[in-house]
C-alpha angles and dihedrals in degrees: 000000000000120000093189122095140160089284096054089048089050090053090052090048090052089057091051091048091051090052090051092047089056089054092047091052089051091049090049094049091049093050097248092113127034096208144322138202135199111239121216109233095233088069090080100045092101089060091057093241126123105243105301118177122044099190142022118211122207112211127182121304094022096294112150131198129194117230130191123192119214120189115210129181091229093196147011136217092006094308124112121229114236091214142044124216137224130194112244102172126026097203141052093246095053094237102116118064121218117265094249089055093052092045090051090051089051090052096240099107122065108158139033116205109202110199108206103207092193098062098016092237125140114218115199121208130183106238098214092054094046092048091047091050091052093047095047100040104038093217124203111278125209139169124269109261101199096106096248106155092204096058114110100153140097127249137191129209129235135180114258092243103027104146092189088062095051103274108165111165143340128217134194131181117230124171093348092307126106116223136183111253113222 
């Protein structure tokens, strides 16, 4: 029987968000980001989406970008996974798109930050490119295998640095300094 639920997933997501916020503060202090803010999920209820996105970045000249953090295990039993995953459909019948998908269609989500818990690397993907790849390539869909009893949706896998799927950059913190991972 599963011991994971929506609430344990939320706790994991909070850890991923905190890791991203540390990166955003570093980016702001080094001049790569003008400012950022955490967005309460209820802000997007009127758009009929479930809380996407987590952050809004302010770039130069008033340009803003929506950012969503996703926390992934990245490995199990001491072995790293070669792929990350993203939810494509929220329901068994494949009728309800994932929140990130809907937010991308609405033009309010620009980047997904996948926090790989296994190697403590953040992989950044452009949402429009990832969505386009899924739409145009009809990738294999599978069920999430993390034991969460609330999961009913469908996911697809992607390589951590697959440029054709929207990979943009990767970051890792070493000795209190964030660096780009090549």
